[in-house]
PyMOL Python script that loads the backbone (N, CA, C, O; Angstrom):
from pymol import cmd

cmd.read_pdbstr("""\
ATOM      1  N   UNK A   1     148.157  47.418  88.038  1.00  0.00           N
ATOM      2  CA  UNK A   1     149.426  46.711  87.981  1.00  0.00           C
ATOM      3  C   UNK A   1     149.964  46.686  86.548  1.00  0.00           C
ATOM      4  O   UNK A   1     151.164  46.844  86.325  1.00  0.00           O
ATOM      5  N   UNK A   2     149.064  46.487  85.580  1.00  0.00           N
ATOM      6  CA  UNK A   2     149.518  46.461  84.189  1.00  0.00           C
ATOM      7  C   UNK A   2     150.070  47.817  83.775  1.00  0.00           C
ATOM      8  O   UNK A   2     151.067  47.897  83.057  1.00  0.00           O
ATOM      9  N   UNK A   3     149.416  48.884  84.231  1.00  0.00           N
ATOM     10  CA  UNK A   3     149.903  50.220  83.896  1.00  0.00           C
ATOM     11  C   UNK A   3     151.233  50.504  84.587  1.00  0.00           C
ATOM     12  O   UNK A   3     152.120  51.121  83.998  1.00  0.00           O
ATOM     13  N   UNK A   4     151.374  50.058  85.827  1.00  0.00           N
ATOM     14  CA  UNK A   4     152.646  50.226  86.528  1.00  0.00           C
ATOM     15  C   UNK A   4     153.761  49.474  85.804  1.00  0.00           C
ATOM     16  O   UNK A   4     154.892  49.954  85.730  1.00  0.00           O
ATOM     17  N   UNK A   5     153.439  48.292  85.270  1.00  0.00           N
ATOM     18  CA  UNK A   5     154.426  47.460  84.596  1.00  0.00           C
ATOM     19  C   UNK A   5     154.992  48.137  83.345  1.00  0.00           C
ATOM     20  O   UNK A   5     156.131  47.873  82.958  1.00  0.00           O
ATOM     21  N   UNK A   6     154.200  49.011  82.713  1.00  0.00           N
ATOM     22  CA  UNK A   6     154.695  49.709  81.526  1.00  0.00           C
ATOM     23  C   UNK A   6     155.130  51.138  81.851  1.00  0.00           C
ATOM     24  O   UNK A   6     155.283  51.970  80.956  1.00  0.00           O
ATOM     25  N   UNK A   7     155.329  51.412  83.154  1.00  0.00           N
ATOM     26  CA  UNK A   7     155.775  52.726  83.628  1.00  0.00           C
ATOM     27  C   UNK A   7     154.825  53.850  83.223  1.00  0.00           C
ATOM     28  O   UNK A   7     155.254  54.916  82.782  1.00  0.00           O
ATOM     29  N   UNK A   8     153.538  53.593  83.380  1.00  0.00           N
ATOM     30  CA  UNK A   8     152.524  54.592  83.070  1.00  0.00           C
ATOM     31  C   UNK A   8     152.727  55.822  83.942  1.00  0.00           C
ATOM     32  O   UNK A   8     152.965  55.700  85.144  1.00  0.00           O
ATOM     33  N   UNK A   9     152.636  56.998  83.349  1.00  0.00           N
ATOM     34  CA  UNK A   9     152.806  58.254  84.095  1.00  0.00           C
ATOM     35  C   UNK A   9     151.492  58.608  84.770  1.00  0.00           C
ATOM     36  O   UNK A   9     150.577  59.116  84.123  1.00  0.00           O
ATOM     37  N   UNK A  10     151.393  58.343  86.070  1.00  0.00           N
ATOM     38  CA  UNK A  10     150.154  58.599  86.811  1.00  0.00           C
ATOM     39  C   UNK A  10     149.882  60.089  86.925  1.00  0.00           C
ATOM     40  O   UNK A  10     148.727  60.504  87.022  1.00  0.00           O
ATOM     41  N   UNK A  11     150.913  60.878  86.913  1.00  0.00           N
ATOM     42  CA  UNK A  11     150.751  62.324  86.977  1.00  0.00           C
ATOM     43  C   UNK A  11     151.270  62.896  85.661  1.00  0.00           C
ATOM     44  O   UNK A  11     152.452  62.763  85.342  1.00  0.00           O
ATOM     45  N   UNK A  12     150.403  63.517  84.919  1.00  0.00           N
ATOM     46  CA  UNK A  12     150.745  64.043  83.600  1.00  0.00           C
ATOM     47  C   UNK A  12     151.781  65.154  83.720  1.00  0.00           C
ATOM     48  O   UNK A  12     151.671  66.032  84.576  1.00  0.00           O
ATOM     49  N   UNK A  13     152.781  65.103  82.856  1.00  0.00           N
ATOM     50  CA  UNK A  13     153.759  66.179  82.792  1.00  0.00           C
ATOM     51  C   UNK A  13     153.205  67.337  81.969  1.00  0.00           C
ATOM     52  O   UNK A  13     153.753  68.439  81.990  1.00  0.00           O
ATOM     53  N   UNK A  14     152.106  67.082  81.239  1.00  0.00           N
ATOM     54  CA  UNK A  14     151.504  68.118  80.397  1.00  0.00           C
ATOM     55  C   UNK A  14     150.539  69.000  81.182  1.00  0.00           C
ATOM     56  O   UNK A  14     150.102  70.034  80.678  1.00  0.00           O
ATOM     57  N   UNK A  15     150.208  68.614  82.383  1.00  0.00           N
ATOM     58  CA  UNK A  15     149.294  69.382  83.234  1.00  0.00           C
ATOM     59  C   UNK A  15     147.910  69.562  82.601  1.00  0.00           C
ATOM     60  O   UNK A  15     147.237  70.566  82.834  1.00  0.00           O
ATOM     61  N   UNK A  16     147.491  68.565  81.788  1.00  0.00           N
ATOM     62  CA  UNK A  16     146.210  68.706  81.104  1.00  0.00           C
ATOM     63  C   UNK A  16     145.036  68.293  81.994  1.00  0.00           C
ATOM     64  O   UNK A  16     143.946  68.852  81.868  1.00  0.00           O
ATOM     65  N   UNK A  17     145.238  67.338  82.878  1.00  0.00           N
ATOM     66  CA  UNK A  17     144.199  66.938  83.814  1.00  0.00           C
ATOM     67  C   UNK A  17     142.902  66.493  83.176  1.00  0.00           C
ATOM     68  O   UNK A  17     141.848  67.076  83.430  1.00  0.00           O
ATOM     69  N   UNK A  18     142.972  65.460  82.347  1.00  0.00           N
ATOM     70  CA  UNK A  18     141.761  64.975  81.689  1.00  0.00           C
ATOM     71  C   UNK A  18     140.750  64.496  82.721  1.00  0.00           C
ATOM     72  O   UNK A  18     141.106  64.110  83.835  1.00  0.00           O
ATOM     73  N   UNK A  19     139.496  64.529  82.330  1.00  0.00           N
ATOM     74  CA  UNK A  19     138.423  64.061  83.200  1.00  0.00           C
ATOM     75  C   UNK A  19     138.646  62.599  83.574  1.00  0.00           C
ATOM     76  O   UNK A  19     138.461  62.210  84.727  1.00  0.00           O
ATOM     77  N   UNK A  20     139.047  61.785  82.581  1.00  0.00           N
ATOM     78  CA  UNK A  20     139.301  60.372  82.845  1.00  0.00           C
ATOM     79  C   UNK A  20     140.342  60.213  83.943  1.00  0.00           C
ATOM     80  O   UNK A  20     140.111  59.499  84.918  1.00  0.00           O
ATOM     81  N   UNK A  21     141.499  60.879  83.790  1.00  0.00           N
ATOM     82  CA  UNK A  21     142.583  60.711  84.746  1.00  0.00           C
ATOM     83  C   UNK A  21     142.216  61.269  86.117  1.00  0.00           C
ATOM     84  O   UNK A  21     142.599  60.700  87.139  1.00  0.00           O
ATOM     85  N   UNK A  22     141.488  62.361  86.148  1.00  0.00           N
ATOM     86  CA  UNK A  22     141.084  62.937  87.437  1.00  0.00           C
ATOM     87  C   UNK A  22     140.222  61.944  88.208  1.00  0.00           C
ATOM     88  O   UNK A  22     140.438  61.716  89.398  1.00  0.00           O
ATOM     89  N   UNK A  23     139.251  61.359  87.526  1.00  0.00           N
ATOM     90  CA  UNK A  23     138.380  60.372  88.166  1.00  0.00           C
ATOM     91  C   UNK A  23     139.128  59.087  88.488  1.00  0.00           C
ATOM     92  O   UNK A  23     138.926  58.490  89.545  1.00  0.00           O
ATOM     93  N   UNK A  24     140.001  58.661  87.563  1.00  0.00           N
ATOM     94  CA  UNK A  24     140.763  57.444  87.777  1.00  0.00           C
ATOM     95  C   UNK A  24     141.637  57.565  89.013  1.00  0.00           C
ATOM     96  O   UNK A  24     141.676  56.660  89.846  1.00  0.00           O
ATOM     97  N   UNK A  25     142.342  58.695  89.131  1.00  0.00           N
ATOM     98  CA  UNK A  25     143.226  58.903  90.291  1.00  0.00           C
ATOM     99  C   UNK A  25     142.438  58.890  91.598  1.00  0.00           C
ATOM    100  O   UNK A  25     142.875  58.305  92.589  1.00  0.00           O
ATOM    101  N   UNK A  26     141.278  59.535  91.591  1.00  0.00           N
ATOM    102  CA  UNK A  26     140.452  59.586  92.792  1.00  0.00           C
ATOM    103  C   UNK A  26     140.018  58.182  93.217  1.00  0.00           C
ATOM    104  O   UNK A  26     140.101  57.833  94.394  1.00  0.00           O
ATOM    105  N   UNK A  27     139.562  57.390  92.268  1.00  0.00           N
ATOM    106  CA  UNK A  27     139.121  56.026  92.575  1.00  0.00           C
ATOM    107  C   UNK A  27     140.312  55.172  92.994  1.00  0.00           C
ATOM    108  O   UNK A  27     140.214  54.401  93.948  1.00  0.00           O
ATOM    109  N   UNK A  28     141.434  55.302  92.293  1.00  0.00           N
ATOM    110  CA  UNK A  28     142.637  54.532  92.644  1.00  0.00           C
ATOM    111  C   UNK A  28     143.092  54.867  94.056  1.00  0.00           C
ATOM    112  O   UNK A  28     143.470  53.978  94.819  1.00  0.00           O
ATOM    113  N   UNK A  29     143.055  56.141  94.400  1.00  0.00           N
ATOM    114  CA  UNK A  29     143.447  56.563  95.748  1.00  0.00           C
ATOM    115  C   UNK A  29     142.553  55.927  96.809  1.00  0.00           C
ATOM    116  O   UNK A  29     143.034  55.463  97.843  1.00  0.00           O
ATOM    117  N   UNK A  30     141.252  55.910  96.544  1.00  0.00           N
ATOM    118  CA  UNK A  30     140.307  55.290  97.483  1.00  0.00           C
ATOM    119  C   UNK A  30     140.578  53.799  97.612  1.00  0.00           C
ATOM    120  O   UNK A  30     140.569  53.259  98.719  1.00  0.00           O
ATOM    121  N   UNK A  31     140.818  53.132  96.491  1.00  0.00           N
ATOM    122  CA  UNK A  31     141.081  51.688  96.534  1.00  0.00           C
ATOM    123  C   UNK A  31     142.426  51.380  97.170  1.00  0.00           C
ATOM    124  O   UNK A  31     142.567  50.367  97.855  1.00  0.00           O
ATOM    125  N   UNK A  32     143.413  52.236  96.955  1.00  0.00           N
ATOM    126  CA  UNK A  32     144.725  52.032  97.586  1.00  0.00           C
ATOM    127  C   UNK A  32     144.607  52.040  99.106  1.00  0.00           C
ATOM    128  O   UNK A  32     145.345  51.334  99.794  1.00  0.00           O
ATOM    129  N   UNK A  33     143.687  52.833  99.622  1.00  0.00           N
ATOM    130  CA  UNK A  33     143.480  52.884 101.074  1.00  0.00           C
ATOM    131  C   UNK A  33     142.905  51.576 101.610  1.00  0.00           C
ATOM    132  O   UNK A  33     142.952  51.319 102.813  1.00  0.00           O
ATOM    133  N   UNK A  34     142.365  50.754 100.721  1.00  0.00           N
ATOM    134  CA  UNK A  34     141.805  49.465 101.126  1.00  0.00           C
ATOM    135  C   UNK A  34     142.884  48.389 101.253  1.00  0.00           C
ATOM    136  O   UNK A  34     142.616  47.301 101.764  1.00  0.00           O
ATOM    137  N   UNK A  35     144.093  48.682 100.794  1.00  0.00           N
ATOM    138  CA  UNK A  35     145.201  47.735 100.870  1.00  0.00           C
ATOM    139  C   UNK A  35     146.060  48.074 102.069  1.00  0.00           C
ATOM    140  O   UNK A  35     146.571  49.188 102.188  1.00  0.00           O
ATOM    141  N   UNK A  36     146.211  47.123 102.941  1.00  0.00           N
ATOM    142  CA  UNK A  36     146.960  47.336 104.171  1.00  0.00           C
ATOM    143  C   UNK A  36     148.256  46.542 104.117  1.00  0.00           C
ATOM    144  O   UNK A  36     148.230  45.319 103.979  1.00  0.00           O
ATOM    145  N   UNK A  37     149.386  47.224 104.225  1.00  0.00           N
ATOM    146  CA  UNK A  37     150.679  46.546 104.236  1.00  0.00           C
ATOM    147  C   UNK A  37     150.909  45.999 105.636  1.00  0.00           C
ATOM    148  O   UNK A  37     150.759  46.718 106.624  1.00  0.00           O
ATOM    149  N   UNK A  38     151.271  44.732 105.717  1.00  0.00           N
ATOM    150  CA  UNK A  38     151.534  44.106 107.014  1.00  0.00           C
ATOM    151  C   UNK A  38     152.764  44.748 107.656  1.00  0.00           C
ATOM    152  O   UNK A  38     153.732  45.076 106.970  1.00  0.00           O
ATOM    153  N   UNK A  39     152.716  44.919 108.953  1.00  0.00           N
ATOM    154  CA  UNK A  39     153.804  45.553 109.686  1.00  0.00           C
ATOM    155  C   UNK A  39     155.120  44.777 109.565  1.00  0.00           C
ATOM    156  O   UNK A  39     156.185  45.382 109.449  1.00  0.00           O
ATOM    157  N   UNK A  40     155.051  43.452 109.592  1.00  0.00           N
ATOM    158  CA  UNK A  40     156.272  42.649 109.623  1.00  0.00           C
ATOM    159  C   UNK A  40     156.753  42.212 108.244  1.00  0.00           C
ATOM    160  O   UNK A  40     157.867  41.703 108.124  1.00  0.00           O
ATOM    161  N   UNK A  41     155.947  42.395 107.201  1.00  0.00           N
ATOM    162  CA  UNK A  41     156.339  41.982 105.854  1.00  0.00           C
ATOM    163  C   UNK A  41     155.984  43.094 104.879  1.00  0.00           C
ATOM    164  O   UNK A  41     154.826  43.238 104.488  1.00  0.00           O
ATOM    165  N   UNK A  42     156.977  43.877 104.490  1.00  0.00           N
ATOM    166  CA  UNK A  42     156.737  45.037 103.628  1.00  0.00           C
ATOM    167  C   UNK A  42     156.128  44.679 102.283  1.00  0.00           C
ATOM    168  O   UNK A  42     155.452  45.512 101.680  1.00  0.00           O
ATOM    169  N   UNK A  43     156.348  43.467 101.798  1.00  0.00           N
ATOM    170  CA  UNK A  43     155.893  43.113 100.450  1.00  0.00           C
ATOM    171  C   UNK A  43     154.522  42.447 100.441  1.00  0.00           C
ATOM    172  O   UNK A  43     153.951  42.238  99.371  1.00  0.00           O
ATOM    173  N   UNK A  44     153.992  42.116 101.591  1.00  0.00           N
ATOM    174  CA  UNK A  44     152.698  41.437 101.656  1.00  0.00           C
ATOM    175  C   UNK A  44     151.594  42.451 101.898  1.00  0.00           C
ATOM    176  O   UNK A  44     151.683  43.278 102.805  1.00  0.00           O
ATOM    177  N   UNK A  45     150.558  42.381 101.082  1.00  0.00           N
ATOM    178  CA  UNK A  45     149.434  43.289 101.260  1.00  0.00           C
ATOM    179  C   UNK A  45     148.175  42.494 101.553  1.00  0.00           C
ATOM    180  O   UNK A  45     147.949  41.423 100.990  1.00  0.00           O
ATOM    181  N   UNK A  46     147.377  43.031 102.431  1.00  0.00           N
ATOM    182  CA  UNK A  46     146.062  42.477 102.712  1.00  0.00           C
ATOM    183  C   UNK A  46     145.040  43.480 102.224  1.00  0.00           C
ATOM    184  O   UNK A  46     145.231  44.689 102.355  1.00  0.00           O
ATOM    185  N   UNK A  47     143.961  42.979 101.664  1.00  0.00           N
ATOM    186  CA  UNK A  47     142.922  43.864 101.152  1.00  0.00           C
ATOM    187  C   UNK A  47     141.717  43.813 102.070  1.00  0.00           C
ATOM    188  O   UNK A  47     141.236  42.736 102.422  1.00  0.00           O
ATOM    189  N   UNK A  48     141.240  44.964 102.450  1.00  0.00           N
ATOM    190  CA  UNK A  48     140.027  45.087 103.246  1.00  0.00           C
ATOM    191  C   UNK A  48     138.851  45.000 102.276  1.00  0.00           C
ATOM    192  O   UNK A  48     138.502  45.982 101.620  1.00  0.00           O
ATOM    193  N   UNK A  49     138.248  43.820 102.191  1.00  0.00           N
ATOM    194  CA  UNK A  49     137.179  43.577 101.219  1.00  0.00           C
ATOM    195  C   UNK A  49     135.975  44.486 101.434  1.00  0.00           C
ATOM    196  O   UNK A  49     135.340  44.911 100.469  1.00  0.00           O
ATOM    197  N   UNK A  50     135.655  44.787 102.690  1.00  0.00           N
ATOM    198  CA  UNK A  50     134.532  45.686 102.968  1.00  0.00           C
ATOM    199  C   UNK A  50     134.822  47.081 102.432  1.00  0.00           C
ATOM    200  O   UNK A  50     133.928  47.752 101.916  1.00  0.00           O
ATOM    201  N   UNK A  51     136.058  47.511 102.553  1.00  0.00           N
ATOM    202  CA  UNK A  51     136.468  48.820 102.038  1.00  0.00           C
ATOM    203  C   UNK A  51     136.320  48.850 100.515  1.00  0.00           C
ATOM    204  O   UNK A  51     135.805  49.821  99.961  1.00  0.00           O
ATOM    205  N   UNK A  52     136.769  47.798  99.843  1.00  0.00           N
ATOM    206  CA  UNK A  52     136.656  47.711  98.387  1.00  0.00           C
ATOM    207  C   UNK A  52     135.195  47.762  97.966  1.00  0.00           C
ATOM    208  O   UNK A  52     134.840  48.486  97.036  1.00  0.00           O
ATOM    209  N   UNK A  53     134.350  46.999  98.644  1.00  0.00           N
ATOM    210  CA  UNK A  53     132.921  46.995  98.318  1.00  0.00           C
ATOM    211  C   UNK A  53     132.313  48.381  98.494  1.00  0.00           C
ATOM    212  O   UNK A  53     131.498  48.818  97.682  1.00  0.00           O
ATOM    213  N   UNK A  54     132.717  49.068  99.559  1.00  0.00           N
ATOM    214  CA  UNK A  54     132.200  50.407  99.812  1.00  0.00           C
ATOM    215  C   UNK A  54     132.578  51.364  98.672  1.00  0.00           C
ATOM    216  O   UNK A  54     131.751  52.151  98.212  1.00  0.00           O
ATOM    217  N   UNK A  55     133.833  51.285  98.227  1.00  0.00           N
ATOM    218  CA  UNK A  55     134.276  52.140  97.130  1.00  0.00           C
ATOM    219  C   UNK A  55     133.507  51.809  95.858  1.00  0.00           C
ATOM    220  O   UNK A  55     132.999  52.703  95.181  1.00  0.00           O
ATOM    221  N   UNK A  56     133.423  50.519  95.537  1.00  0.00           N
ATOM    222  CA  UNK A  56     132.787  50.108  94.287  1.00  0.00           C
ATOM    223  C   UNK A  56     131.271  50.277  94.294  1.00  0.00           C
ATOM    224  O   UNK A  56     130.650  50.301  93.231  1.00  0.00           O
ATOM    225  N   UNK A  57     130.675  50.393  95.460  1.00  0.00           N
ATOM    226  CA  UNK A  57     129.231  50.615  95.544  1.00  0.00           C
ATOM    227  C   UNK A  57     128.850  52.094  95.542  1.00  0.00           C
ATOM    228  O   UNK A  57     127.666  52.430  95.516  1.00  0.00           O
ATOM    229  N   UNK A  58     129.838  52.968  95.569  1.00  0.00           N
ATOM    230  CA  UNK A  58     129.572  54.403  95.501  1.00  0.00           C
ATOM    231  C   UNK A  58     128.902  54.715  94.159  1.00  0.00           C
ATOM    232  O   UNK A  58     129.344  54.235  93.115  1.00  0.00           O
ATOM    233  N   UNK A  59     127.848  55.507  94.191  1.00  0.00           N
ATOM    234  CA  UNK A  59     127.066  55.826  92.995  1.00  0.00           C
ATOM    235  C   UNK A  59     127.934  56.456  91.902  1.00  0.00           C
ATOM    236  O   UNK A  59     127.823  56.085  90.734  1.00  0.00           O
ATOM    237  N   UNK A  60     128.793  57.399  92.275  1.00  0.00           N
ATOM    238  CA  UNK A  60     129.644  58.064  91.286  1.00  0.00           C
ATOM    239  C   UNK A  60     130.686  57.120  90.702  1.00  0.00           C
ATOM    240  O   UNK A  60     131.004  57.198  89.515  1.00  0.00           O
ATOM    241  N   UNK A  61     131.217  56.234  91.530  1.00  0.00           N
ATOM    242  CA  UNK A  61     132.196  55.252  91.044  1.00  0.00           C
ATOM    243  C   UNK A  61     131.512  54.294  90.070  1.00  0.00           C
ATOM    244  O   UNK A  61     132.058  53.994  89.008  1.00  0.00           O
ATOM    245  N   UNK A  62     130.332  53.817  90.424  1.00  0.00           N
ATOM    246  CA  UNK A  62     129.590  52.926  89.517  1.00  0.00           C
ATOM    247  C   UNK A  62     129.323  53.607  88.180  1.00  0.00           C
ATOM    248  O   UNK A  62     129.470  52.993  87.124  1.00  0.00           O
ATOM    249  N   UNK A  63     128.937  54.862  88.231  1.00  0.00           N
ATOM    250  CA  UNK A  63     128.639  55.628  87.010  1.00  0.00           C
ATOM    251  C   UNK A  63     129.891  55.730  86.137  1.00  0.00           C
ATOM    252  O   UNK A  63     129.823  55.553  84.921  1.00  0.00           O
ATOM    253  N   UNK A  64     131.040  56.017  86.770  1.00  0.00           N
ATOM    254  CA  UNK A  64     132.292  56.148  86.033  1.00  0.00           C
ATOM    255  C   UNK A  64     132.703  54.810  85.421  1.00  0.00           C
ATOM    256  O   UNK A  64     133.106  54.758  84.259  1.00  0.00           O
ATOM    257  N   UNK A  65     132.602  53.740  86.188  1.00  0.00           N
ATOM    258  CA  UNK A  65     132.972  52.407  85.683  1.00  0.00           C
ATOM    259  C   UNK A  65     132.071  52.030  84.519  1.00  0.00           C
ATOM    260  O   UNK A  65     132.544  51.503  83.511  1.00  0.00           O
ATOM    261  N   UNK A  66     130.779  52.295  84.649  1.00  0.00           N
ATOM    262  CA  UNK A  66     129.825  51.989  83.576  1.00  0.00           C
ATOM    263  C   UNK A  66     130.177  52.784  82.312  1.00  0.00           C
ATOM    264  O   UNK A  66     130.125  52.245  81.207  1.00  0.00           O
ATOM    265  N   UNK A  67     130.530  54.047  82.474  1.00  0.00           N
ATOM    266  CA  UNK A  67     130.905  54.876  81.327  1.00  0.00           C
ATOM    267  C   UNK A  67     132.163  54.345  80.644  1.00  0.00           C
ATOM    268  O   UNK A  67     132.258  54.356  79.416  1.00  0.00           O
ATOM    269  N   UNK A  68     133.130  53.880  81.440  1.00  0.00           N
ATOM    270  CA  UNK A  68     134.360  53.336  80.859  1.00  0.00           C
ATOM    271  C   UNK A  68     134.081  52.026  80.123  1.00  0.00           C
ATOM    272  O   UNK A  68     134.648  51.773  79.060  1.00  0.00           O
ATOM    273  N   UNK A  69     133.202  51.193  80.693  1.00  0.00           N
ATOM    274  CA  UNK A  69     132.834  49.936  80.036  1.00  0.00           C
ATOM    275  C   UNK A  69     132.130  50.209  78.712  1.00  0.00           C
ATOM    276  O   UNK A  69     132.403  49.541  77.714  1.00  0.00           O
ATOM    277  N   UNK A  70     131.226  51.187  78.696  1.00  0.00           N
ATOM    278  CA  UNK A  70     130.524  51.551  77.460  1.00  0.00           C
ATOM    279  C   UNK A  70     131.503  52.085  76.419  1.00  0.00           C
ATOM    280  O   UNK A  70     131.409  51.745  75.240  1.00  0.00           O
ATOM    281  N   UNK A  71     132.442  52.922  76.857  1.00  0.00           N
ATOM    282  CA  UNK A  71     133.443  53.472  75.934  1.00  0.00           C
ATOM    283  C   UNK A  71     134.305  52.357  75.357  1.00  0.00           C
ATOM    284  O   UNK A  71     134.613  52.364  74.165  1.00  0.00           O
ATOM    285  N   UNK A  72     134.695  51.405  76.190  1.00  0.00           N
ATOM    286  CA  UNK A  72     135.507  50.285  75.717  1.00  0.00           C
ATOM    287  C   UNK A  72     134.731  49.436  74.710  1.00  0.00           C
ATOM    288  O   UNK A  72     135.270  48.996  73.694  1.00  0.00           O
ATOM    289  N   UNK A  73     133.459  49.220  75.018  1.00  0.00           N
ATOM    290  CA  UNK A  73     132.611  48.421  74.123  1.00  0.00           C
ATOM    291  C   UNK A  73     132.517  49.081  72.744  1.00  0.00           C
ATOM    292  O   UNK A  73     132.425  48.398  71.724  1.00  0.00           O
ATOM    293  N   UNK A  74     132.541  50.410  72.730  1.00  0.00           N
ATOM    294  CA  UNK A  74     132.446  51.157  71.477  1.00  0.00           C
ATOM    295  C   UNK A  74     133.803  51.476  70.859  1.00  0.00           C
ATOM    296  O   UNK A  74     133.888  52.204  69.870  1.00  0.00           O
ATOM    297  N   UNK A  75     134.868  50.922  71.453  1.00  0.00           N
ATOM    298  CA  UNK A  75     136.203  51.069  70.882  1.00  0.00           C
ATOM    299  C   UNK A  75     136.905  52.376  71.210  1.00  0.00           C
ATOM    300  O   UNK A  75     137.845  52.755  70.511  1.00  0.00           O
ATOM    301  N   UNK A  76     136.478  53.071  72.248  1.00  0.00           N
ATOM    302  CA  UNK A  76     137.060  54.368  72.581  1.00  0.00           C
ATOM    303  C   UNK A  76     138.114  54.312  73.683  1.00  0.00           C
ATOM    304  O   UNK A  76     138.669  55.350  74.043  1.00  0.00           O
ATOM    305  N   UNK A  77     138.407  53.132  74.229  1.00  0.00           N
ATOM    306  CA  UNK A  77     139.334  53.021  75.343  1.00  0.00           C
ATOM    307  C   UNK A  77     140.423  52.007  75.001  1.00  0.00           C
ATOM    308  O   UNK A  77     140.147  50.942  74.448  1.00  0.00           O
ATOM    309  N   UNK A  78     141.650  52.351  75.333  1.00  0.00           N
ATOM    310  CA  UNK A  78     142.774  51.441  75.135  1.00  0.00           C
ATOM    311  C   UNK A  78     142.621  50.261  76.084  1.00  0.00           C
ATOM    312  O   UNK A  78     142.454  50.454  77.288  1.00  0.00           O
ATOM    313  N   UNK A  79     142.676  49.067  75.569  1.00  0.00           N
ATOM    314  CA  UNK A  79     142.575  47.862  76.414  1.00  0.00           C
ATOM    315  C   UNK A  79     143.969  47.339  76.698  1.00  0.00           C
ATOM    316  O   UNK A  79     144.794  47.214  75.793  1.00  0.00           O
ATOM    317  N   UNK A  80     144.222  47.038  77.944  1.00  0.00           N
ATOM    318  CA  UNK A  80     145.541  46.516  78.351  1.00  0.00           C
ATOM    319  C   UNK A  80     145.475  45.032  78.567  1.00  0.00           C
ATOM    320  O   UNK A  80     146.481  44.413  78.912  1.00  0.00           O
TER     321      UNK A  80
END
""", "prot")
cmd.dss("prot")
cmd.show_as("cartoon", "prot")
cmd.util.cbc("prot")
cmd.orient("prot")
């Protein structure tokens, strides 16, 4: 949400495809599938908590999150 608020470009116009962005997009896509828009209210979203847990418990996702946390701790990641 913070990145959306600053109009972050989710798809690079430079076509560089960094490892970070490739993994980030994949995880974001999986998590987006866990959000269900209600049929009668376009602005209300419900989150499938089991779906979120499944995504976050994936071994590769955990590894990526841990790597990002370590990078942030060492000052290598922009904090929003």
